[in-house]
N, CA, C, O and CB atoms as a CASP TS submission, in Angstrom:
PFRMAT TS
TARGET T0000
AUTHOR 0000-0000-0000
METHOD Language model
MODEL 1
PARENT N/A
ATOM      1  N   UNK     1      38.200 -40.611  -2.717  1.00  0.00           N
ATOM      2  CA  UNK     1      38.751 -41.433  -3.781  1.00  0.00           C
ATOM      3  C   UNK     1      40.272 -41.497  -3.711  1.00  0.00           C
ATOM      4  O   UNK     1      40.872 -42.530  -4.008  1.00  0.00           O
ATOM      5  CB  UNK     1      38.314 -40.901  -5.131  1.00  0.00           C
ATOM      6  N   UNK     2      40.889 -40.389  -3.317  1.00  0.00           N
ATOM      7  CA  UNK     2      42.345 -40.364  -3.310  1.00  0.00           C
ATOM      8  C   UNK     2      42.910 -41.273  -2.219  1.00  0.00           C
ATOM      9  O   UNK     2      44.008 -41.808  -2.375  1.00  0.00           O
ATOM     10  CB  UNK     2      42.848 -38.935  -3.115  1.00  0.00           C
ATOM     11  N   UNK     3      42.181 -41.455  -1.125  1.00  0.00           N
ATOM     12  CA  UNK     3      42.677 -42.339  -0.069  1.00  0.00           C
ATOM     13  C   UNK     3      42.717 -43.790  -0.523  1.00  0.00           C
ATOM     14  O   UNK     3      43.513 -44.581  -0.017  1.00  0.00           O
ATOM     15  CB  UNK     3      41.811 -42.212   1.174  1.00  0.00           C
ATOM     16  N   UNK     4      41.855 -44.140  -1.482  1.00  0.00           N
ATOM     17  CA  UNK     4      41.900 -45.485  -2.047  1.00  0.00           C
ATOM     18  C   UNK     4      43.042 -45.648  -3.036  1.00  0.00           C
ATOM     19  O   UNK     4      43.529 -46.757  -3.259  1.00  0.00           O
ATOM     20  CB  UNK     4      40.587 -45.811  -2.723  1.00  0.00           C
ATOM     21  N   UNK     5      43.460 -44.547  -3.622  1.00  0.00           N
ATOM     22  CA  UNK     5      44.474 -44.578  -4.663  1.00  0.00           C
ATOM     23  C   UNK     5      45.894 -44.498  -4.113  1.00  0.00           C
ATOM     24  O   UNK     5      46.776 -45.227  -4.566  1.00  0.00           O
ATOM     25  CB  UNK     5      44.243 -43.453  -5.625  1.00  0.00           C
ATOM     26  N   UNK     6      46.120 -43.617  -3.141  1.00  0.00           N
ATOM     27  CA  UNK     6      47.461 -43.370  -2.610  1.00  0.00           C
ATOM     28  C   UNK     6      47.695 -44.224  -1.367  1.00  0.00           C
ATOM     29  O   UNK     6      46.882 -44.203  -0.443  1.00  0.00           O
ATOM     30  CB  UNK     6      47.652 -41.869  -2.281  1.00  0.00           C
ATOM     31  N   UNK     7      48.797 -44.974  -1.333  1.00  0.00           N
ATOM     32  CA  UNK     7      49.112 -45.763  -0.138  1.00  0.00           C
ATOM     33  C   UNK     7      49.324 -44.854   1.080  1.00  0.00           C
ATOM     34  O   UNK     7      49.847 -43.748   0.947  1.00  0.00           O
ATOM     35  CB  UNK     7      50.370 -46.626  -0.382  1.00  0.00           C
ATOM     36  N   UNK     8      48.930 -45.307   2.229  1.00  0.00           N
ATOM     37  CA  UNK     8      49.003 -44.478   3.439  1.00  0.00           C
ATOM     38  C   UNK     8      50.441 -44.092   3.798  1.00  0.00           C
ATOM     39  O   UNK     8      50.678 -42.976   4.259  1.00  0.00           O
ATOM     40  CB  UNK     8      48.364 -45.214   4.611  1.00  0.00           C
ATOM     41  N   UNK     9      51.401 -44.995   3.596  1.00  0.00           N
ATOM     42  CA  UNK     9      52.791 -44.655   3.932  1.00  0.00           C
ATOM     43  C   UNK     9      53.338 -43.570   3.001  1.00  0.00           C
ATOM     44  O   UNK     9      54.168 -42.761   3.417  1.00  0.00           O
ATOM     45  CB  UNK     9      53.683 -45.911   3.855  1.00  0.00           C
ATOM     46  N   UNK    10      52.889 -43.546   1.769  1.00  0.00           N
ATOM     47  CA  UNK    10      53.300 -42.501   0.834  1.00  0.00           C
ATOM     48  C   UNK    10      52.722 -41.158   1.263  1.00  0.00           C
ATOM     49  O   UNK    10      53.429 -40.150   1.261  1.00  0.00           O
ATOM     50  CB  UNK    10      52.853 -42.846  -0.603  1.00  0.00           C
ATOM     51  N   UNK    11      51.460 -41.136   1.627  1.00  0.00           N
ATOM     52  CA  UNK    11      50.822 -39.900   2.094  1.00  0.00           C
ATOM     53  C   UNK    11      51.466 -39.404   3.383  1.00  0.00           C
ATOM     54  O   UNK    11      51.649 -38.201   3.568  1.00  0.00           O
ATOM     55  CB  UNK    11      49.318 -40.120   2.311  1.00  0.00           C
ATOM     56  N   UNK    12      51.808 -40.327   4.268  1.00  0.00           N
ATOM     57  CA  UNK    12      52.444 -39.953   5.530  1.00  0.00           C
ATOM     58  C   UNK    12      53.817 -39.343   5.279  1.00  0.00           C
ATOM     59  O   UNK    12      54.155 -38.317   5.870  1.00  0.00           O
ATOM     60  CB  UNK    12      52.567 -41.172   6.456  1.00  0.00           C
ATOM     61  N   UNK    13      54.606 -39.957   4.415  1.00  0.00           N
ATOM     62  CA  UNK    13      55.941 -39.440   4.120  1.00  0.00           C
ATOM     63  C   UNK    13      55.886 -38.080   3.433  1.00  0.00           C
ATOM     64  O   UNK    13      56.727 -37.220   3.698  1.00  0.00           O
ATOM     65  CB  UNK    13      56.702 -40.426   3.248  1.00  0.00           C
ATOM     66  N   UNK    14      54.921 -37.878   2.567  1.00  0.00           N
ATOM     67  CA  UNK    14      54.812 -36.584   1.889  1.00  0.00           C
ATOM     68  C   UNK    14      54.327 -35.478   2.820  1.00  0.00           C
ATOM     69  O   UNK    14      54.557 -34.299   2.551  1.00  0.00           O
ATOM     70  CB  UNK    14      53.873 -36.697   0.704  1.00  0.00           C
ATOM     71  N   UNK    15      53.668 -35.839   3.895  1.00  0.00           N
ATOM     72  CA  UNK    15      53.194 -34.858   4.855  1.00  0.00           C
ATOM     73  C   UNK    15      54.101 -34.711   6.068  1.00  0.00           C
ATOM     74  O   UNK    15      53.774 -33.975   6.999  1.00  0.00           O
ATOM     75  CB  UNK    15      51.824 -35.223   5.304  1.00  0.00           C
ATOM     76  N   UNK    16      55.221 -35.394   6.067  1.00  0.00           N
ATOM     77  CA  UNK    16      56.143 -35.376   7.197  1.00  0.00           C
ATOM     78  C   UNK    16      56.748 -33.984   7.387  1.00  0.00           C
ATOM     79  O   UNK    16      56.927 -33.239   6.423  1.00  0.00           O
ATOM     80  CB  UNK    16      57.254 -36.416   6.995  1.00  0.00           C
ATOM     81  N   UNK    17      57.057 -33.645   8.632  1.00  0.00           N
ATOM     82  CA  UNK    17      57.633 -32.333   8.943  1.00  0.00           C
ATOM     83  C   UNK    17      59.082 -32.217   8.461  1.00  0.00           C
ATOM     84  O   UNK    17      59.549 -31.114   8.176  1.00  0.00           O
ATOM     85  CB  UNK    17      57.566 -32.075  10.450  1.00  0.00           C
ATOM     86  N   UNK    18      59.785 -33.322   8.370  1.00  0.00           N
ATOM     87  CA  UNK    18      61.188 -33.301   7.942  1.00  0.00           C
ATOM     88  C   UNK    18      61.271 -33.240   6.421  1.00  0.00           C
ATOM     89  O   UNK    18      60.733 -34.102   5.727  1.00  0.00           O
ATOM     90  CB  UNK    18      61.944 -34.545   8.472  1.00  0.00           C
ATOM     91  N   UNK    19      61.941 -32.225   5.915  1.00  0.00           N
ATOM     92  CA  UNK    19      62.003 -32.047   4.464  1.00  0.00           C
ATOM     93  C   UNK    19      62.771 -33.189   3.792  1.00  0.00           C
ATOM     94  O   UNK    19      62.502 -33.524   2.638  1.00  0.00           O
ATOM     95  CB  UNK    19      62.658 -30.703   4.124  1.00  0.00           C
ATOM     96  N   UNK    20      63.719 -33.780   4.504  1.00  0.00           N
ATOM     97  CA  UNK    20      64.492 -34.882   3.923  1.00  0.00           C
ATOM     98  C   UNK    20      63.604 -36.105   3.674  1.00  0.00           C
ATOM     99  O   UNK    20      63.802 -36.834   2.702  1.00  0.00           O
ATOM    100  CB  UNK    20      65.666 -35.259   4.847  1.00  0.00           C
ATOM    101  N   UNK    21      62.637 -36.321   4.548  1.00  0.00           N
ATOM    102  CA  UNK    21      61.700 -37.435   4.372  1.00  0.00           C
ATOM    103  C   UNK    21      60.819 -37.177   3.156  1.00  0.00           C
ATOM    104  O   UNK    21      60.588 -38.079   2.351  1.00  0.00           O
ATOM    105  CB  UNK    21      60.829 -37.634   5.642  1.00  0.00           C
ATOM    106  N   UNK    22      60.324 -35.941   3.018  1.00  0.00           N
ATOM    107  CA  UNK    22      59.497 -35.595   1.859  1.00  0.00           C
ATOM    108  C   UNK    22      60.290 -35.721   0.566  1.00  0.00           C
ATOM    109  O   UNK    22      59.779 -36.233  -0.430  1.00  0.00           O
ATOM    110  CB  UNK    22      58.944 -34.172   1.999  1.00  0.00           C
ATOM    111  N   UNK    23      61.532 -35.259   0.575  1.00  0.00           N
ATOM    112  CA  UNK    23      62.381 -35.336  -0.608  1.00  0.00           C
ATOM    113  C   UNK    23      62.676 -36.787  -0.981  1.00  0.00           C
ATOM    114  O   UNK    23      62.611 -37.148  -2.156  1.00  0.00           O
ATOM    115  CB  UNK    23      63.687 -34.576  -0.375  1.00  0.00           C
ATOM    116  N   UNK    24      62.997 -37.611  -0.003  1.00  0.00           N
ATOM    117  CA  UNK    24      63.274 -39.027  -0.273  1.00  0.00           C
ATOM    118  C   UNK    24      62.045 -39.715  -0.843  1.00  0.00           C
ATOM    119  O   UNK    24      62.158 -40.545  -1.745  1.00  0.00           O
ATOM    120  CB  UNK    24      63.732 -39.745   1.007  1.00  0.00           C
ATOM    121  N   UNK    25      60.893 -39.379  -0.332  1.00  0.00           N
ATOM    122  CA  UNK    25      59.655 -39.975  -0.834  1.00  0.00           C
ATOM    123  C   UNK    25      59.420 -39.584  -2.288  1.00  0.00           C
ATOM    124  O   UNK    25      59.065 -40.429  -3.110  1.00  0.00           O
ATOM    125  CB  UNK    25      58.460 -39.545   0.029  1.00  0.00           C
ATOM    126  N   UNK    26      59.616 -38.312  -2.605  1.00  0.00           N
ATOM    127  CA  UNK    26      59.403 -37.863  -3.982  1.00  0.00           C
ATOM    128  C   UNK    26      60.445 -38.429  -4.944  1.00  0.00           C
ATOM    129  O   UNK    26      60.157 -38.631  -6.123  1.00  0.00           O
ATOM    130  CB  UNK    26      59.424 -36.346  -4.041  1.00  0.00           C
ATOM    131  N   UNK    27      61.645 -38.682  -4.449  1.00  0.00           N
ATOM    132  CA  UNK    27      62.703 -39.213  -5.307  1.00  0.00           C
ATOM    133  C   UNK    27      62.615 -40.718  -5.511  1.00  0.00           C
ATOM    134  O   UNK    27      62.977 -41.221  -6.574  1.00  0.00           O
ATOM    135  CB  UNK    27      64.043 -38.870  -4.730  1.00  0.00           C
ATOM    136  N   UNK    28      62.135 -41.446  -4.500  1.00  0.00           N
ATOM    137  CA  UNK    28      62.174 -42.907  -4.563  1.00  0.00           C
ATOM    138  C   UNK    28      60.797 -43.547  -4.661  1.00  0.00           C
ATOM    139  O   UNK    28      60.489 -44.207  -5.653  1.00  0.00           O
ATOM    140  CB  UNK    28      62.881 -43.444  -3.360  1.00  0.00           C
ATOM    141  N   UNK    29      59.969 -43.357  -3.642  1.00  0.00           N
ATOM    142  CA  UNK    29      58.696 -44.083  -3.556  1.00  0.00           C
ATOM    143  C   UNK    29      57.637 -43.542  -4.518  1.00  0.00           C
ATOM    144  O   UNK    29      56.893 -44.318  -5.119  1.00  0.00           O
ATOM    145  CB  UNK    29      58.166 -44.021  -2.137  1.00  0.00           C
ATOM    146  N   UNK    30      57.566 -42.246  -4.664  1.00  0.00           N
ATOM    147  CA  UNK    30      56.520 -41.655  -5.495  1.00  0.00           C
ATOM    148  C   UNK    30      56.631 -42.054  -6.968  1.00  0.00           C
ATOM    149  O   UNK    30      55.616 -42.432  -7.553  1.00  0.00           O
ATOM    150  CB  UNK    30      56.567 -40.153  -5.376  1.00  0.00           C
ATOM    151  N   UNK    31      57.807 -41.990  -7.597  1.00  0.00           N
ATOM    152  CA  UNK    31      57.890 -42.403  -9.005  1.00  0.00           C
ATOM    153  C   UNK    31      57.514 -43.872  -9.234  1.00  0.00           C
ATOM    154  O   UNK    31      56.867 -44.198 -10.229  1.00  0.00           O
ATOM    155  CB  UNK    31      59.291 -42.163  -9.519  1.00  0.00           C
ATOM    156  N   UNK    32      57.918 -44.752  -8.319  1.00  0.00           N
ATOM    157  CA  UNK    32      57.568 -46.165  -8.450  1.00  0.00           C
ATOM    158  C   UNK    32      56.059 -46.354  -8.362  1.00  0.00           C
ATOM    159  O   UNK    32      55.468 -47.085  -9.157  1.00  0.00           O
ATOM    160  CB  UNK    32      58.272 -46.999  -7.367  1.00  0.00           C
ATOM    161  N   UNK    33      55.440 -45.689  -7.389  1.00  0.00           N
ATOM    162  CA  UNK    33      53.996 -45.792  -7.226  1.00  0.00           C
ATOM    163  C   UNK    33      53.276 -45.205  -8.435  1.00  0.00           C
ATOM    164  O   UNK    33      52.308 -45.785  -8.927  1.00  0.00           O
ATOM    165  CB  UNK    33      53.548 -45.082  -5.943  1.00  0.00           C
ATOM    166  N   UNK    34      53.746 -44.061  -8.910  1.00  0.00           N
ATOM    167  CA  UNK    34      53.107 -43.396 -10.045  1.00  0.00           C
ATOM    168  C   UNK    34      53.155 -44.265 -11.296  1.00  0.00           C
ATOM    169  O   UNK    34      52.184 -44.310 -12.051  1.00  0.00           O
ATOM    170  CB  UNK    34      53.778 -42.051 -10.318  1.00  0.00           C
ATOM    171  N   UNK    35      54.255 -44.947 -11.526  1.00  0.00           N
ATOM    172  CA  UNK    35      54.357 -45.858 -12.671  1.00  0.00           C
ATOM    173  C   UNK    35      53.324 -46.977 -12.596  1.00  0.00           C
ATOM    174  O   UNK    35      52.830 -47.446 -13.621  1.00  0.00           O
ATOM    175  CB  UNK    35      55.760 -46.456 -12.747  1.00  0.00           C
ATOM    176  N   UNK    36      53.005 -47.395 -11.383  1.00  0.00           N
ATOM    177  CA  UNK    36      52.061 -48.498 -11.239  1.00  0.00           C
ATOM    178  C   UNK    36      50.605 -48.074 -11.431  1.00  0.00           C
ATOM    179  O   UNK    36      49.760 -48.914 -11.739  1.00  0.00           O
ATOM    180  CB  UNK    36      52.225 -49.125  -9.886  1.00  0.00           C
ATOM    181  N   UNK    37      50.299 -46.790 -11.254  1.00  0.00           N
ATOM    182  CA  UNK    37      48.902 -46.334 -11.366  1.00  0.00           C
ATOM    183  C   UNK    37      48.671 -45.359 -12.514  1.00  0.00           C
ATOM    184  O   UNK    37      47.558 -44.858 -12.674  1.00  0.00           O
ATOM    185  CB  UNK    37      48.476 -45.682 -10.076  1.00  0.00           C
ATOM    186  N   UNK    38      49.677 -45.083 -13.303  1.00  0.00           N
ATOM    187  CA  UNK    38      49.587 -44.029 -14.320  1.00  0.00           C
ATOM    188  C   UNK    38      48.480 -44.295 -15.343  1.00  0.00           C
ATOM    189  O   UNK    38      47.869 -43.353 -15.846  1.00  0.00           O
ATOM    190  CB  UNK    38      50.920 -43.890 -15.039  1.00  0.00           C
ATOM    191  N   UNK    39      48.221 -45.540 -15.647  1.00  0.00           N
ATOM    192  CA  UNK    39      47.209 -45.851 -16.655  1.00  0.00           C
ATOM    193  C   UNK    39      45.786 -45.792 -16.111  1.00  0.00           C
ATOM    194  O   UNK    39      44.841 -45.605 -16.877  1.00  0.00           O
ATOM    195  CB  UNK    39      47.467 -47.215 -17.228  1.00  0.00           C
ATOM    196  N   UNK    40      45.622 -45.947 -14.813  1.00  0.00           N
ATOM    197  CA  UNK    40      44.282 -46.014 -14.244  1.00  0.00           C
ATOM    198  C   UNK    40      43.893 -44.787 -13.425  1.00  0.00           C
ATOM    199  O   UNK    40      42.705 -44.558 -13.201  1.00  0.00           O
ATOM    200  CB  UNK    40      44.170 -47.227 -13.391  1.00  0.00           C
ATOM    201  N   UNK    41      44.851 -44.003 -12.980  1.00  0.00           N
ATOM    202  CA  UNK    41      44.565 -42.864 -12.099  1.00  0.00           C
ATOM    203  C   UNK    41      44.096 -41.648 -12.902  1.00  0.00           C
ATOM    204  O   UNK    41      44.529 -41.420 -14.032  1.00  0.00           O
ATOM    205  CB  UNK    41      45.815 -42.500 -11.274  1.00  0.00           C
ATOM    206  N   UNK    42      43.210 -40.886 -12.292  1.00  0.00           N
ATOM    207  CA  UNK    42      42.767 -39.635 -12.901  1.00  0.00           C
ATOM    208  C   UNK    42      43.761 -38.539 -12.528  1.00  0.00           C
ATOM    209  O   UNK    42      44.147 -38.412 -11.366  1.00  0.00           O
ATOM    210  CB  UNK    42      41.317 -39.260 -12.440  1.00  0.00           C
ATOM    211  N   UNK    43      44.169 -37.759 -13.507  1.00  0.00           N
ATOM    212  CA  UNK    43      45.188 -36.747 -13.268  1.00  0.00           C
ATOM    213  C   UNK    43      44.695 -35.672 -12.298  1.00  0.00           C
ATOM    214  O   UNK    43      45.492 -35.121 -11.539  1.00  0.00           O
ATOM    215  CB  UNK    43      45.611 -36.108 -14.585  1.00  0.00           C
ATOM    216  N   UNK    44      43.410 -35.368 -12.311  1.00  0.00           N
ATOM    217  CA  UNK    44      42.886 -34.358 -11.383  1.00  0.00           C
ATOM    218  C   UNK    44      43.088 -34.788  -9.934  1.00  0.00           C
ATOM    219  O   UNK    44      43.433 -33.966  -9.085  1.00  0.00           O
ATOM    220  CB  UNK    44      41.394 -34.104 -11.652  1.00  0.00           C
ATOM    221  N   UNK    45      42.876 -36.063  -9.649  1.00  0.00           N
ATOM    222  CA  UNK    45      43.089 -36.560  -8.293  1.00  0.00           C
ATOM    223  C   UNK    45      44.548 -36.432  -7.873  1.00  0.00           C
ATOM    224  O   UNK    45      44.847 -36.070  -6.735  1.00  0.00           O
ATOM    225  CB  UNK    45      42.644 -38.012  -8.189  1.00  0.00           C
ATOM    226  N   UNK    46      45.449 -36.731  -8.797  1.00  0.00           N
ATOM    227  CA  UNK    46      46.874 -36.620  -8.482  1.00  0.00           C
ATOM    228  C   UNK    46      47.280 -35.175  -8.215  1.00  0.00           C
ATOM    229  O   UNK    46      48.034 -34.910  -7.279  1.00  0.00           O
ATOM    230  CB  UNK    46      47.711 -37.191  -9.620  1.00  0.00           C
ATOM    231  N   UNK    47      46.794 -34.246  -9.019  1.00  0.00           N
ATOM    232  CA  UNK    47      47.121 -32.840  -8.817  1.00  0.00           C
ATOM    233  C   UNK    47      46.534 -32.311  -7.511  1.00  0.00           C
ATOM    234  O   UNK    47      47.184 -31.546  -6.799  1.00  0.00           O
ATOM    235  CB  UNK    47      46.616 -32.009  -9.991  1.00  0.00           C
ATOM    236  N   UNK    48      45.324 -32.713  -7.203  1.00  0.00           N
ATOM    237  CA  UNK    48      44.718 -32.275  -5.941  1.00  0.00           C
ATOM    238  C   UNK    48      45.478 -32.834  -4.746  1.00  0.00           C
ATOM    239  O   UNK    48      45.677 -32.138  -3.750  1.00  0.00           O
ATOM    240  CB  UNK    48      43.246 -32.705  -5.873  1.00  0.00           C
ATOM    241  N   UNK    49      45.902 -34.091  -4.846  1.00  0.00           N
ATOM    242  CA  UNK    49      46.675 -34.692  -3.763  1.00  0.00           C
ATOM    243  C   UNK    49      48.000 -33.957  -3.580  1.00  0.00           C
ATOM    244  O   UNK    49      48.369 -33.627  -2.453  1.00  0.00           O
ATOM    245  CB  UNK    49      46.926 -36.186  -4.041  1.00  0.00           C
ATOM    246  N   UNK    50      48.715 -33.698  -4.661  1.00  0.00           N
ATOM    247  CA  UNK    50      50.000 -33.007  -4.562  1.00  0.00           C
ATOM    248  C   UNK    50      49.835 -31.551  -4.128  1.00  0.00           C
ATOM    249  O   UNK    50      50.767 -30.955  -3.588  1.00  0.00           O
ATOM    250  CB  UNK    50      50.729 -33.068  -5.897  1.00  0.00           C
ATOM    251  N   UNK    51      48.667 -30.982  -4.360  1.00  0.00           N
ATOM    252  CA  UNK    51      48.393 -29.634  -3.877  1.00  0.00           C
ATOM    253  C   UNK    51      48.238 -29.575  -2.369  1.00  0.00           C
ATOM    254  O   UNK    51      48.394 -28.514  -1.764  1.00  0.00           O
ATOM    255  CB  UNK    51      47.153 -29.096  -4.530  1.00  0.00           C
ATOM    256  N   UNK    52      47.931 -30.718  -1.760  1.00  0.00           N
ATOM    257  CA  UNK    52      47.774 -30.770  -0.308  1.00  0.00           C
ATOM    258  C   UNK    52      49.009 -31.330   0.384  1.00  0.00           C
ATOM    259  O   UNK    52      49.373 -30.884   1.472  1.00  0.00           O
ATOM    260  CB  UNK    52      46.565 -31.605   0.053  1.00  0.00           C
ATOM    261  N   UNK    53      49.649 -32.302  -0.245  1.00  0.00           N
ATOM    262  CA  UNK    53      50.861 -32.913   0.296  1.00  0.00           C
ATOM    263  C   UNK    53      51.854 -33.056  -0.827  1.00  0.00           C
ATOM    264  O   UNK    53      51.532 -33.780  -1.769  1.00  0.00           O
ATOM    265  CB  UNK    53      50.568 -34.288   0.959  1.00  0.00           C
ATOM    266  N   UNK    54      52.966 -32.481  -0.838  1.00  0.00           N
ATOM    267  CA  UNK    54      53.562 -31.612   0.160  1.00  0.00           C
ATOM    268  C   UNK    54      52.981 -30.196   0.164  1.00  0.00           C
ATOM    269  O   UNK    54      53.270 -29.448   1.098  1.00  0.00           O
ATOM    270  CB  UNK    54      55.034 -31.544  -0.061  1.00  0.00           C
ATOM    271  N   UNK    55      52.217 -29.803  -0.779  1.00  0.00           N
ATOM    272  CA  UNK    55      51.426 -28.571  -0.928  1.00  0.00           C
ATOM    273  C   UNK    55      52.132 -27.563  -1.821  1.00  0.00           C
ATOM    274  O   UNK    55      53.334 -27.644  -2.074  1.00  0.00           O
ATOM    275  CB  UNK    55      51.149 -27.945   0.441  1.00  0.00           C
ATOM    276  N   UNK    56      51.348 -26.626  -2.278  1.00  0.00           N
ATOM    277  CA  UNK    56      51.884 -25.581  -3.157  1.00  0.00           C
ATOM    278  C   UNK    56      52.718 -24.585  -2.355  1.00  0.00           C
ATOM    279  O   UNK    56      53.477 -23.815  -2.942  1.00  0.00           O
ATOM    280  CB  UNK    56      50.739 -24.848  -3.892  1.00  0.00           C
ATOM    281  N   UNK    57      52.597 -24.581  -1.048  1.00  0.00           N
ATOM    282  CA  UNK    57      53.345 -23.653  -0.189  1.00  0.00           C
ATOM    283  C   UNK    57      54.642 -24.252   0.328  1.00  0.00           C
ATOM    284  O   UNK    57      55.222 -23.729   1.280  1.00  0.00           O
ATOM    285  CB  UNK    57      52.490 -23.226   0.982  1.00  0.00           C
ATOM    286  N   UNK    58      55.102 -25.322  -0.269  1.00  0.00           N
ATOM    287  CA  UNK    58      56.345 -25.969   0.136  1.00  0.00           C
ATOM    288  C   UNK    58      57.492 -24.961   0.050  1.00  0.00           C
ATOM    289  O   UNK    58      57.693 -24.335  -0.991  1.00  0.00           O
ATOM    290  CB  UNK    58      56.637 -27.215  -0.748  1.00  0.00           C
ATOM    291  N   UNK    59      58.236 -24.807   1.136  1.00  0.00           N
ATOM    292  CA  UNK    59      59.324 -23.813   1.188  1.00  0.00           C
ATOM    293  C   UNK    59      60.657 -24.367   0.690  1.00  0.00           C
ATOM    294  O   UNK    59      61.506 -23.603   0.230  1.00  0.00           O
ATOM    295  CB  UNK    59      59.492 -23.304   2.610  1.00  0.00           C
ATOM    296  N   UNK    60      60.852 -25.668   0.775  1.00  0.00           N
ATOM    297  CA  UNK    60      62.112 -26.256   0.339  1.00  0.00           C
ATOM    298  C   UNK    60      62.080 -26.445  -1.176  1.00  0.00           C
ATOM    299  O   UNK    60      61.249 -27.193  -1.689  1.00  0.00           O
ATOM    300  CB  UNK    60      62.374 -27.610   1.061  1.00  0.00           C
ATOM    301  N   UNK    61      62.964 -25.783  -1.881  1.00  0.00           N
ATOM    302  CA  UNK    61      62.947 -25.816  -3.339  1.00  0.00           C
ATOM    303  C   UNK    61      63.218 -27.203  -3.896  1.00  0.00           C
ATOM    304  O   UNK    61      62.748 -27.519  -4.989  1.00  0.00           O
ATOM    305  CB  UNK    61      63.959 -24.849  -3.884  1.00  0.00           C
ATOM    306  N   UNK    62      63.964 -28.046  -3.177  1.00  0.00           N
ATOM    307  CA  UNK    62      64.247 -29.393  -3.660  1.00  0.00           C
ATOM    308  C   UNK    62      62.997 -30.256  -3.645  1.00  0.00           C
ATOM    309  O   UNK    62      62.807 -31.076  -4.543  1.00  0.00           O
ATOM    310  CB  UNK    62      65.338 -30.041  -2.818  1.00  0.00           C
ATOM    311  N   UNK    63      62.152 -30.091  -2.657  1.00  0.00           N
ATOM    312  CA  UNK    63      60.921 -30.866  -2.554  1.00  0.00           C
ATOM    313  C   UNK    63      59.893 -30.315  -3.533  1.00  0.00           C
ATOM    314  O   UNK    63      59.147 -31.085  -4.138  1.00  0.00           O
ATOM    315  CB  UNK    63      60.369 -30.840  -1.106  1.00  0.00           C
ATOM    316  N   UNK    64      59.840 -29.011  -3.699  1.00  0.00           N
ATOM    317  CA  UNK    64      58.850 -28.383  -4.566  1.00  0.00           C
ATOM    318  C   UNK    64      59.144 -28.655  -6.037  1.00  0.00           C
ATOM    319  O   UNK    64      58.209 -28.795  -6.825  1.00  0.00           O
ATOM    320  CB  UNK    64      58.804 -26.882  -4.313  1.00  0.00           C
ATOM    321  N   UNK    65      60.396 -28.733  -6.425  1.00  0.00           N
ATOM    322  CA  UNK    65      60.762 -28.930  -7.820  1.00  0.00           C
ATOM    323  C   UNK    65      60.497 -30.317  -8.221  1.00  0.00           C
ATOM    324  O   UNK    65      60.742 -30.685  -9.370  1.00  0.00           O
ATOM    325  CB  UNK    65      62.195 -28.593  -8.070  1.00  0.00           C
TER
END
């Protein structure tokens, strides 16, 4: 279900090895996308997705916060 909800470029950027790419995605693309699906998306799906990308083990504090 989450693959239908999250655009592939957003998922790719959040899973990127470069922390700057992940940070830019969370600062720019993710909020815009979230505003567009906030009324229809299930919160459990969003939390599960964020638990995998960038993940709870994110070492960069800027990306994790």
